[in-house]
N, C-alpha and C positions, 0 to 999 in steps of 0.2 A: 260736778257735772251741773246742780241743781247751780250750783256758782255761781261756773260760769260763765251759765245760759239767765238768772238775777245781772251778774254783768253788762250783759251786751242786750239786758234791755234798757239799760242806766244808764246805759256811755254810747249805744247807737239810732234802737230805737225799738217798735215796737214786738214783744216778737207772734209774730199770726196765727201762724203754726208750730208743733214740735211733735218728733220723731217720740217714738220710745228707745228709749236708751238696747243698745248690744252689745252681748262684751263675744271679741273674737280673737285670734287669735289673733299675734305679728305678724306686718307683709313689711315686707324686704331685706329682715335682721331677724336674727337668733334671739329669742328673750325665754328665759320666766315666768310671761308677766302677763294674764288677759288683758287686750286693753278695750276701754268701751264708749264706746264711737255714737252720735247721734245728730240727729238734720235740726237746724228751726231755717224759717221762715220769716225775716223781719223786716218789718215795713223800714227807708231813713232812710233820712233827707241829708246824708252826707252824700261826698264822691266814690270812686269807685277810691281815688289814693287814700281819700279821709281814714274812709273802712278800714284799710289794708292795717295802717297808720294807727288807728284804737284797738282794730283787734289781735295785733303785738301789741299794745302798748296792759291791752289786761292777762293777755296770757305770761308776760311783767308781772303785771298783781301777782298775781295767781301763782310764781318763784317756776317758771320758764326762765329757764342759766341759755342754752343754743336749740339754733336751730337742728347743727344733725354737727359732726363729729370729720373731719374727715371724708365728707358729700355724703358720710354712709344715716339711714336712720338708726337712731337708737328709742333706749324707754325715751319716756317727759314728763311729763307734769300733765301739761295742756297744747292742742293741738288745734285752731284755727284757723278755716279754711274758709273760703271765699269760694263757693261750687259757683256761679252763678252771681249774675247783677243783669235782671231784665231780660234783654234779651243783644246783649250788650257785649261785642271779641273784641278784646287786650291781653299785649302781646308786646311789653314788656319784661325784660330778665327780669322782677323782682316781685313780679301782678301778668299772671294769665287766668282769664278769665273766654270762658269759660277752666278749670281751673281739667286741667291736662292729660291727666290719671284718673278725674273719678268712673269712666265709663272698666278701667279695668278690673274694681274694688269693692266689690259686695260688700267689704261693711262701707264703705259711702251708698249703693247703688240703690239699698235696700230701708236705708233710713229714708235718703232722699225721694224714692219711690214712695212714700208709704206720706209726707205732706205734697210732695208736686204734683198739681193741681191742670199742669202740658203732657 
């Protein structure tokens, strides 16, 4: 997680706020592994599409090989989601902002509430 946050700061922009790390059960599938979750607020000059491309590059650099298998969630080394981007609403096939499932996921909302000012 520290490596991911360092890469975000290096490639995307200044990390303004960072939540604590939250260890949680997997969501949407069975796994013997726990997950580690956190949120960061970043100041960036990247447009949303560029931001998506860079986050996916970071995931690959860290060893992520695939998003999912047969549209099912699986264990993964890293998963960087764009939850919010200013007050933008984007609905494209591969980029939806705000993240459509974030309010259903405590593992997202708890760390997000730690850093979100509104």
